[in-house]
C-alpha positions as CSV (number, residue, x, y, z in Angstrom):
1,M,-1.7,8.2,-3.4
2,A,-2.6,10.2,-0.2
3,Q,-3.2,13.2,-2.3
4,D,-5.6,11.2,-4.5
5,I,-7.6,10.3,-1.3
6,Q,-7.6,14.0,-0.3
7,E,-8.9,14.9,-3.8
8,F,-11.6,12.2,-3.5
9,I,-12.7,13.5,0.0
10,K,-12.9,17.0,-1.5
11,I,-14.9,15.9,-4.6
12,R,-17.3,14.0,-2.4
13,K,-17.6,16.9,0.1
14,M,-16.9,14.6,3.0
15,D,-16.1,15.6,6.6
16,K,-13.5,14.0,8.7
17,I,-13.3,10.4,7.6
18,D,-12.3,7.1,9.4
19,V,-9.5,5.4,7.5
20,L,-8.7,1.7,7.5
21,G,-5.4,0.9,5.7
22,H,-4.0,-2.6,5.0
23,S,-0.4,-3.2,4.1
24,L,0.7,-0.4,1.7
25,G,-2.8,1.2,2.3
26,G,-1.6,1.5,6.0
27,K,1.3,3.7,4.9
28,V,-0.9,5.7,2.5
29,G,-3.3,6.2,5.5
30,M,-0.5,7.4,7.7
31,K,0.7,9.8,5.0
32,L,-2.8,11.2,4.6
33,A,-3.3,11.6,8.4
34,L,0.1,13.4,8.6
35,E,-0.3,15.6,5.7
36,A,-4.1,16.4,6.2
37,P,-5.0,15.7,9.8
38,H,-8.1,17.9,9.4
39,L,-9.6,15.2,7.2
40,V,-8.9,12.1,9.3
41,D,-11.0,11.3,12.4
42,S,-9.4,8.0,13.1
43,L,-6.9,5.8,11.4
44,I,-6.6,2.0,11.6
45,V,-3.5,0.4,10.2
46,V,-3.5,-3.4,9.6
47,D,-0.6,-5.7,8.7
48,M,1.9,-3.2,7.7
49,S,5.6,-3.7,7.6
50,P,7.4,-2.4,10.6
51,F,10.3,-1.2,8.6
52,S,10.2,2.4,7.8
53,K,13.7,3.2,6.8
54,R,14.2,0.9,3.9
55,D,15.8,2.2,0.7
56,P,13.0,2.4,-1.9
57,T,15.5,1.4,-4.7
58,Q,15.0,-2.3,-4.4
59,F,11.3,-1.9,-4.4
60,L,11.5,0.2,-7.5
61,I,13.6,-2.5,-9.2
62,F,10.8,-5.0,-8.3
63,I,8.1,-2.7,-9.6
64,K,9.7,-1.9,-12.9
65,K,10.5,-5.7,-13.4
66,M,6.8,-6.5,-12.6
67,R,5.5,-3.9,-15.1
68,E,7.9,-5.3,-17.8
69,A,6.7,-8.8,-17.1
70,E,3.0,-7.8,-17.4
71,R,3.8,-6.4,-21.0
72,K,6.1,-9.2,-22.2
73,Y,4.5,-12.5,-20.9
74,H,1.1,-14.2,-21.1
75,K,1.9,-17.2,-18.9
76,K,2.3,-17.0,-15.3
77,S,5.1,-19.4,-15.2
78,D,7.0,-17.2,-17.6
79,I,6.4,-14.1,-15.4
80,R,7.7,-16.0,-12.4
81,L,10.8,-17.0,-14.3
82,F,11.4,-13.5,-15.5
83,L,11.1,-12.0,-12.0
84,T,13.7,-14.5,-10.5
85,D,16.3,-12.2,-12.0
86,V,15.7,-9.5,-9.4
87,V,13.6,-11.3,-6.7
88,H,15.9,-13.8,-5.2
89,D,14.0,-14.6,-2.1
90,P,11.5,-17.4,-2.8
91,V,9.0,-16.2,-0.2
92,V,9.0,-12.7,-1.6
93,L,8.5,-14.1,-5.1
94,D,5.6,-16.2,-3.9
95,F,4.0,-13.3,-2.3
96,L,4.4,-11.2,-5.5
97,M,3.0,-14.1,-7.6
98,T,-0.2,-14.2,-5.4
99,N,-1.1,-10.7,-6.7
100,L,-1.4,-11.8,-10.3
101,R,-4.9,-12.2,-11.8
102,K,-6.1,-13.0,-15.3
103,K,-7.7,-10.1,-17.3
104,F,-9.1,-10.1,-20.7
105,D,-6.9,-7.9,-23.0
106,P,-9.0,-6.7,-25.9
107,K,-6.0,-5.6,-27.9
108,I,-4.7,-9.2,-28.2
109,K,-8.2,-10.8,-27.7
110,T,-7.0,-13.2,-25.0
111,D,-6.5,-13.3,-21.3
112,R,-3.2,-12.0,-19.9
113,W,-1.8,-12.0,-16.3
114,I,-1.6,-8.5,-14.5
115,F,-0.7,-7.5,-11.0
116,T,-3.6,-6.5,-8.9
117,C,-1.8,-3.4,-7.4
118,N,-1.4,-0.1,-9.3
119,L,2.3,-0.6,-10.4
120,K,2.4,2.7,-12.2
121,S,1.3,4.6,-9.2
122,L,3.6,2.8,-7.0
123,E,6.5,3.4,-9.3
124,N,5.6,7.2,-9.4
125,D,5.4,7.6,-5.7
126,I,7.5,4.9,-4.1
127,S,9.9,7.3,-2.3
128,G,6.9,9.2,-0.8
129,I,5.4,6.1,0.3
130,M,8.6,4.7,1.8
131,Q,9.8,7.8,3.5
132,D,10.4,7.8,7.2
133,L,7.0,8.4,8.8
134,D,8.5,7.7,12.3
135,T,10.3,11.1,12.1
136,R,7.2,13.0,10.8
137,C,5.2,11.5,13.7
138,K,7.8,12.6,16.3
139,L,7.6,16.1,14.8
140,Q,3.8,16.1,15.5
141,S,4.2,14.9,19.1
142,D,2.4,18.0,20.5
143,D,-0.8,16.8,18.9
144,S,-3.3,16.4,21.8
145,R,-5.5,13.8,20.1
146,E,-5.3,10.5,21.5
147,A,-5.0,7.2,19.6
148,R,-7.2,4.2,20.3
149,V,-6.4,0.7,19.7
150,I,-9.3,-1.5,19.6
151,I,-9.0,-5.4,19.6
152,D,-11.9,-7.4,18.8
153,F,-11.5,-11.0,20.1
154,R,-15.1,-12.1,19.5
155,K,-18.3,-10.3,18.5
156,N,-19.6,-8.2,21.3
157,N,-16.4,-8.7,23.4
158,S,-13.7,-6.1,22.6
159,S,-11.1,-4.3,24.7
160,E,-9.9,-0.7,24.1
161,A,-6.6,0.8,25.1
162,R,-5.9,4.6,24.8
163,V,-2.4,5.5,23.7
């Protein structure tokens, strides 16, 4: 996914960009900044899981099951039941279910439920996304750029800390 963004930047002939990544987008933004620092002016990561050393195997199992559920079922309740085989934590299951949206499928001429995230792309690059970014950050600790953390409590009232 980070390489897709690099290609987009190249096609659009952009200079250094500011990157804002939410959740998985935060990991993608970090990967982009590490692989192509010449393209990233600043990086803001929001609401990203602090765990960087998780085994991607479990996530891959979830992703494959989610893709299979999209193909097999037309009802949200059927998808939920189907996912319970591999997603045992009800909180995780609820989170996954919030990412379902109805979309008209012209092949079957009716609505069906699909996950909003690009499951195929996630499945293809889950290991790259989940790799230990902390280690890669330490390898680049000689980088003289400073990081800024900006916290905006209210409009026109923000504080800034340099790291």
